[in-house]
N, CA, C and O atoms as CSV, one atom per row, in Angstrom:
chain,resi,resn,atom,element,x,y,z
A,1,MET,N,N,0.842,-1.180,0.000
A,1,MET,CA,C,0.000,0.000,0.000
A,1,MET,C,C,0.892,1.251,0.000
A,1,MET,O,O,1.957,1.271,0.618
A,2,ASN,N,N,0.454,2.244,-0.675
A,2,ASN,CA,C,1.227,3.478,-0.808
A,2,ASN,C,C,1.219,4.262,0.507
A,2,ASN,O,O,0.159,4.555,1.059
A,3,ILE,N,N,2.410,4.595,0.997
A,3,ILE,CA,C,2.528,5.326,2.271
A,3,ILE,C,C,1.918,6.722,2.179
A,3,ILE,O,O,1.471,7.273,3.185
A,4,LEU,N,N,1.899,7.294,0.976
A,4,LEU,CA,C,1.357,8.646,0.829
A,4,LEU,C,C,-0.147,8.701,1.072
A,4,LEU,O,O,-0.685,9.764,1.379
A,5,LEU,N,N,-0.827,7.566,0.937
A,5,LEU,CA,C,-2.261,7.553,1.208
A,5,LEU,C,C,-2.553,7.797,2.678
A,5,LEU,O,O,-3.639,8.258,3.028
A,6,PHE,N,N,-1.602,7.495,3.532
A,6,PHE,CA,C,-1.793,7.722,4.962
A,6,PHE,C,C,-1.574,9.188,5.335
A,6,PHE,O,O,-1.919,9.602,6.441
A,7,ILE,N,N,-1.010,9.965,4.431
A,7,ILE,CA,C,-0.747,11.381,4.703
A,7,ILE,C,C,-1.773,12.231,3.957
A,7,ILE,O,O,-1.405,13.143,3.216
A,8,GLY,N,N,-3.009,11.945,4.144
A,8,GLY,CA,C,-4.069,12.755,3.566
A,8,GLY,C,C,-4.305,12.504,2.091
A,8,GLY,O,O,-4.968,13.311,1.439
A,9,GLY,N,N,-3.796,11.433,1.546
A,9,GLY,CA,C,-4.054,11.109,0.159
A,9,GLY,C,C,-3.291,11.967,-0.832
A,9,GLY,O,O,-3.742,12.147,-1.964
A,10,ILE,N,N,-2.146,12.500,-0.435
A,10,ILE,CA,C,-1.391,13.334,-1.364
A,10,ILE,C,C,-0.467,12.467,-2.207
A,10,ILE,O,O,-0.041,11.389,-1.792
A,11,GLY,N,N,-0.173,12.959,-3.386
A,11,GLY,CA,C,0.680,12.216,-4.298
A,11,GLY,C,C,2.004,12.919,-4.516
A,11,GLY,O,O,2.361,13.853,-3.798
A,12,VAL,N,N,2.719,12.455,-5.514
A,12,VAL,CA,C,4.044,12.980,-5.812
A,12,VAL,C,C,3.963,14.438,-6.258
A,12,VAL,O,O,4.790,15.256,-5.857
A,13,ALA,N,N,2.989,14.760,-7.070
A,13,ALA,CA,C,2.856,16.139,-7.555
A,13,ALA,C,C,2.622,17.107,-6.395
A,13,ALA,O,O,3.196,18.195,-6.363
A,14,GLU,N,N,1.794,16.714,-5.463
A,14,GLU,CA,C,1.535,17.577,-4.309
A,14,GLU,C,C,2.773,17.734,-3.446
A,14,GLU,O,O,3.051,18.824,-2.946
A,15,LEU,N,N,3.526,16.642,-3.267
A,15,LEU,CA,C,4.761,16.716,-2.486
A,15,LEU,C,C,5.774,17.645,-3.141
A,15,LEU,O,O,6.464,18.394,-2.449
A,16,LEU,N,N,5.871,17.606,-4.455
A,16,LEU,CA,C,6.779,18.505,-5.169
A,16,LEU,C,C,6.361,19.962,-5.003
A,16,LEU,O,O,7.207,20.841,-4.836
A,17,LEU,N,N,5.065,20.214,-5.048
A,17,LEU,CA,C,4.573,21.582,-4.840
A,17,LEU,C,C,4.855,22.067,-3.419
A,17,LEU,O,O,5.227,23.221,-3.210
A,18,ILE,N,N,4.674,21.176,-2.450
A,18,ILE,CA,C,4.983,21.540,-1.069
A,18,ILE,C,C,6.453,21.853,-0.917
A,18,ILE,O,O,6.817,22.836,-0.271
A,19,LEU,N,N,7.305,21.027,-1.505
A,19,LEU,CA,C,8.744,21.272,-1.458
A,19,LEU,C,C,9.094,22.586,-2.135
A,19,LEU,O,O,9.917,23.347,-1.625
A,20,LEU,N,N,8.483,22.857,-3.268
A,20,LEU,CA,C,8.777,24.077,-4.018
A,20,LEU,C,C,8.355,25.327,-3.252
A,20,LEU,O,O,9.107,26.300,-3.188
A,21,PHE,N,N,7.162,25.306,-2.675
A,21,PHE,CA,C,6.634,26.510,-2.046
A,21,PHE,C,C,6.921,26.637,-0.554
A,21,PHE,O,O,6.790,27.728,0.001
A,22,LEU,N,N,7.306,25.558,0.101
A,22,LEU,CA,C,7.625,25.629,1.525
A,22,LEU,C,C,9.072,25.262,1.817
A,22,LEU,O,O,9.740,25.952,2.587
A,23,GLY,N,N,9.560,24.199,1.220
A,23,GLY,CA,C,10.891,23.696,1.528
A,23,GLY,C,C,12.010,24.607,1.072
A,23,GLY,O,O,12.882,24.962,1.864
A,24,ILE,N,N,11.998,24.988,-0.188
A,24,ILE,CA,C,13.078,25.816,-0.735
A,24,ILE,C,C,13.129,27.185,-0.074
A,24,ILE,O,O,14.215,27.614,0.314
A,25,PRO,N,N,12.012,27.899,0.076
A,25,PRO,CA,C,12.086,29.190,0.780
A,25,PRO,C,C,12.574,29.054,2.227
A,25,PRO,O,O,13.304,29.914,2.720
A,26,THR,N,N,12.174,27.984,2.898
A,26,THR,CA,C,12.617,27.773,4.274
A,26,THR,C,C,14.117,27.529,4.331
A,26,THR,O,O,14.796,28.045,5.219
A,27,ILE,N,N,14.635,26.751,3.399
A,27,ILE,CA,C,16.074,26.492,3.350
A,27,ILE,C,C,16.840,27.776,3.071
A,27,ILE,O,O,17.861,28.037,3.708
A,28,LEU,N,N,16.360,28.586,2.121
A,28,LEU,CA,C,17.017,29.871,1.826
A,28,LEU,C,C,17.009,30.783,3.044
A,28,LEU,O,O,18.008,31.438,3.340
A,29,TRP,N,N,15.876,30.826,3.754
A,29,TRP,CA,C,15.759,31.678,4.933
A,29,TRP,C,C,16.725,31.233,6.025
A,29,TRP,O,O,17.408,32.054,6.637
A,30,LEU,N,N,16.773,29.923,6.263
A,30,LEU,CA,C,17.684,29.406,7.289
A,30,LEU,C,C,19.146,29.628,6.903
A,30,LEU,O,O,19.967,29.964,7.757
A,31,TRP,N,N,19.475,29.445,5.630
A,31,TRP,CA,C,20.840,29.662,5.148
A,31,TRP,C,C,21.256,31.108,5.371
A,31,TRP,O,O,22.352,31.371,5.866
A,32,ALA,N,N,20.385,32.048,5.010
A,32,ALA,CA,C,20.699,33.463,5.194
A,32,ALA,C,C,20.831,33.800,6.676
A,32,ALA,O,O,21.759,34.511,7.062
A,33,LEU,N,N,19.941,33.313,7.497
A,33,LEU,CA,C,19.964,33.612,8.924
A,33,LEU,C,C,21.219,33.042,9.592
A,33,LEU,O,O,21.868,33.737,10.374
A,34,ILE,N,N,21.560,31.807,9.299
A,34,ILE,CA,C,22.754,31.193,9.890
A,34,ILE,C,C,24.014,31.897,9.414
A,34,ILE,O,O,24.920,32.150,10.210
A,35,ASP,N,N,24.085,32.219,8.113
A,35,ASP,CA,C,25.250,32.924,7.583
A,35,ASP,C,C,25.395,34.294,8.247
A,35,ASP,O,O,26.502,34.702,8.596
A,36,LEU,N,N,24.295,34.992,8.419
A,36,LEU,CA,C,24.321,36.306,9.066
A,36,LEU,C,C,24.820,36.204,10.501
A,36,LEU,O,O,25.682,36.978,10.916
A,37,LEU,N,N,24.286,35.259,11.254
A,37,LEU,CA,C,24.651,35.146,12.665
A,37,LEU,C,C,26.090,34.688,12.870
A,37,LEU,O,O,26.681,34.968,13.912
A,38,ASN,N,N,26.662,33.989,11.894
A,38,ASN,CA,C,28.041,33.533,11.998
A,38,ASN,C,C,29.042,34.510,11.393
A,38,ASN,O,O,30.241,34.229,11.383
A,39,SER,N,N,28.582,35.642,10.893
A,39,SER,CA,C,29.455,36.592,10.196
A,39,SER,C,C,29.750,37.818,11.056
A,39,SER,O,O,28.988,38.181,11.951
A,40,ASP,N,N,30.873,38.430,10.751
A,40,ASP,CA,C,31.230,39.715,11.358
A,40,ASP,C,C,31.115,40.791,10.285
A,40,ASP,O,O,31.485,40.578,9.131
A,41,PHE,N,N,30.600,41.936,10.680
A,41,PHE,CA,C,30.449,43.055,9.765
A,41,PHE,C,C,31.331,44.204,10.236
A,41,PHE,O,O,31.635,44.331,11.422
A,42,GLU,N,N,31.735,45.040,9.278
A,42,GLU,CA,C,32.567,46.192,9.635
A,42,GLU,C,C,31.798,47.146,10.546
A,42,GLU,O,O,32.354,47.687,11.502
A,43,LYS,N,N,30.527,47.346,10.248
A,43,LYS,CA,C,29.660,48.173,11.085
A,43,LYS,C,C,28.689,47.238,11.809
A,43,LYS,O,O,28.002,46.430,11.184
A,44,GLY,N,N,28.648,47.364,13.118
A,44,GLY,CA,C,27.771,46.496,13.911
A,44,GLY,C,C,26.306,46.671,13.593
A,44,GLY,O,O,25.526,45.725,13.706
A,45,ILE,N,N,25.923,47.872,13.195
A,45,ILE,CA,C,24.519,48.148,12.904
A,45,ILE,C,C,24.057,47.420,11.643
A,45,ILE,O,O,22.869,47.127,11.502
A,46,ASP,N,N,24.991,47.122,10.718
A,46,ASP,CA,C,24.634,46.412,9.490
A,46,ASP,C,C,24.072,45.031,9.795
A,46,ASP,O,O,23.110,44.592,9.166
A,47,LYS,N,N,24.674,44.353,10.758
A,47,LYS,CA,C,24.209,43.019,11.137
A,47,LYS,C,C,22.791,43.092,11.703
A,47,LYS,O,O,21.949,42.251,11.388
A,48,LEU,N,N,22.535,44.082,12.525
A,48,LEU,CA,C,21.201,44.252,13.103
A,48,LEU,C,C,20.170,44.577,12.026
A,48,LEU,O,O,19.061,44.042,12.046
A,49,ILE,N,N,20.525,45.439,11.097
A,49,ILE,CA,C,19.596,45.798,10.020
A,49,ILE,C,C,19.268,44.576,9.170
A,49,ILE,O,O,18.105,44.335,8.847
A,50,TRP,N,N,20.300,43.799,8.805
A,50,TRP,CA,C,20.047,42.601,8.010
A,50,TRP,C,C,19.214,41.583,8.788
A,50,TRP,O,O,18.374,40.898,8.204
A,51,LEU,N,N,19.435,41.479,10.080
A,51,LEU,CA,C,18.643,40.562,10.895
A,51,LEU,C,C,17.167,40.949,10.856
A,51,LEU,O,O,16.300,40.092,10.683
A,52,VAL,N,N,16.888,42.226,11.015
A,52,VAL,CA,C,15.499,42.706,10.976
A,52,VAL,C,C,14.878,42.437,9.607
A,52,VAL,O,O,13.731,41.998,9.517
A,53,VAL,N,N,15.636,42.699,8.547
A,53,VAL,CA,C,15.123,42.480,7.190
A,53,VAL,C,C,14.830,40.998,6.957
A,53,VAL,O,O,13.780,40.655,6.415
A,54,ILE,N,N,15.741,40.125,7.358
A,54,ILE,CA,C,15.555,38.683,7.133
A,54,ILE,C,C,14.391,38.143,7.957
A,54,ILE,O,O,13.639,37.294,7.478
A,55,VAL,N,N,14.234,38.618,9.180
A,55,VAL,CA,C,13.177,38.085,10.051
A,55,VAL,C,C,11.800,38.605,9.651
A,55,VAL,O,O,10.831,37.845,9.655
A,56,PHE,N,N,11.697,39.891,9.303
A,56,PHE,CA,C,10.369,40.470,9.042
A,56,PHE,C,C,9.937,40.411,7.583
A,56,PHE,O,O,8.754,40.579,7.289
A,57,ILE,N,N,10.864,40.178,6.668
A,57,ILE,CA,C,10.526,39.989,5.255
A,57,ILE,C,C,11.219,38.700,4.813
A,57,ILE,O,O,12.208,38.756,4.081
A,58,PRO,N,N,10.722,37.552,5.241
A,58,PRO,CA,C,11.484,36.306,5.166
A,58,PRO,C,C,12.093,35.961,3.799
A,58,PRO,O,O,13.319,35.923,3.687
A,59,LEU,N,N,11.318,35.719,2.796
A,59,LEU,CA,C,11.893,35.252,1.534
A,59,LEU,C,C,12.652,36.359,0.817
A,59,LEU,O,O,13.793,36.157,0.400
A,60,LEU,N,N,12.041,37.511,0.671
A,60,LEU,CA,C,12.709,38.623,-0.003
A,60,LEU,C,C,13.936,39.076,0.772
A,60,LEU,O,O,14.972,39.359,0.171
A,61,GLY,N,N,13.837,39.148,2.087
A,61,GLY,CA,C,14.965,39.548,2.914
A,61,GLY,C,C,16.125,38.581,2.807
A,61,GLY,O,O,17.282,38.995,2.742
A,62,ALA,N,N,15.817,37.281,2.790
A,62,ALA,CA,C,16.864,36.271,2.660
A,62,ALA,C,C,17.551,36.372,1.304
A,62,ALA,O,O,18.777,36.296,1.215
A,63,LEU,N,N,16.761,36.543,0.253
A,63,LEU,CA,C,17.350,36.685,-1.080
A,63,LEU,C,C,18.212,37.938,-1.183
A,63,LEU,O,O,19.311,37.895,-1.735
A,64,LEU,N,N,17.719,39.043,-0.658
A,64,LEU,CA,C,18.501,40.291,-0.693
A,64,LEU,C,C,19.801,40.145,0.087
A,64,LEU,O,O,20.851,40.609,-0.357
A,65,TYR,N,N,19.731,39.501,1.245
A,65,TYR,CA,C,20.952,39.308,2.029
A,65,TYR,C,C,21.952,38.435,1.278
A,65,TYR,O,O,23.138,38.758,1.214
A,66,LEU,N,N,21.475,37.331,0.711
A,66,LEU,CA,C,22.386,36.427,0.017
A,66,LEU,C,C,23.000,37.081,-1.219
A,66,LEU,O,O,24.132,36.768,-1.588
A,67,LEU,N,N,22.263,37.984,-1.858
A,67,LEU,CA,C,22.782,38.658,-3.050
A,67,LEU,C,C,23.666,39.852,-2.717
A,67,LEU,O,O,24.693,40.053,-3.365
A,68,PHE,N,N,23.286,40.648,-1.720
A,68,PHE,CA,C,23.980,41.911,-1.453
A,68,PHE,C,C,24.638,41.988,-0.077
A,68,PHE,O,O,25.722,42.556,0.059
A,69,GLY,N,N,24.005,41.436,0.921
A,69,GLY,CA,C,24.487,41.577,2.297
A,69,GLY,C,C,25.790,40.862,2.578
A,69,GLY,O,O,26.591,41.324,3.391
A,70,ARG,N,N,26.010,39.750,1.920
A,70,ARG,CA,C,27.237,38.990,2.168
A,70,ARG,C,C,28.471,39.767,1.729
A,70,ARG,O,O,29.572,39.513,2.218
A,71,LYS,N,N,28.295,40.704,0.817
A,71,LYS,CA,C,29.424,41.523,0.351
A,71,LYS,C,C,29.827,42.570,1.377
A,71,LYS,O,O,30.906,43.153,1.268
A,72,GLN,N,N,28.987,42.819,2.367
A,72,GLN,CA,C,29.256,43.834,3.382
A,72,GLN,C,C,30.016,43.273,4.577
A,72,GLN,O,O,30.327,44.011,5.512
A,73,LYS,N,N,30.314,41.998,4.559
A,73,LYS,CA,C,31.010,41.390,5.701
A,73,LYS,C,C,32.402,41.974,5.848
A,73,LYS,O,O,33.000,42.449,4.882
A,74,ALA,N,N,32.913,41.928,7.085
A,74,ALA,CA,C,34.269,42.408,7.364
A,74,ALA,C,C,35.264,41.467,6.686
A,74,ALA,O,O,35.099,40.247,6.692
A,75,ARG,N,N,36.276,42.056,6.115
A,75,ARG,CA,C,37.319,41.269,5.451
A,75,ARG,C,C,38.250,40.669,6.489
A,75,ARG,O,O,38.646,41.348,7.437
A,76,SER,N,N,38.594,39.434,6.324
A,76,SER,CA,C,39.513,38.764,7.245
A,76,SER,C,C,40.945,39.078,6.863
A,76,SER,O,O,41.261,39.186,5.678
A,77,LEU,N,N,41.826,39.228,7.863
A,77,LEU,CA,C,43.230,39.497,7.610
A,77,LEU,C,C,44.004,38.229,7.303
A,77,LEU,O,O,45.116,38.285,6.779
A,78,ASN,N,N,43.416,37.083,7.630
A,78,ASN,CA,C,44.076,35.799,7.353
A,78,ASN,C,C,43.936,35.452,5.879
A,78,ASN,O,O,42.865,35.632,5.300
A,79,PRO,N,N,45.014,34.953,5.260
A,79,PRO,CA,C,44.927,34.609,3.826
A,79,PRO,C,C,44.100,33.398,3.549
A,79,PRO,O,O,43.949,33.005,2.393
């Protein structure tokens, strides 16, 4: 018997849609948030601003951070 029938009768197409609309945005959001929290910025206020943007505008904020915010990180002196 198909295990998916026990989960409300959903099929492969529905699972793919769930992954597309819930899984991928969640992964992007978590990636941006973890990267932000593990990073140092030249200006301390930049980290706080990006945190607010990522938390209150989840998908768009995460995309903006991954595209633009990562370039604002403090440069390391180690080669």
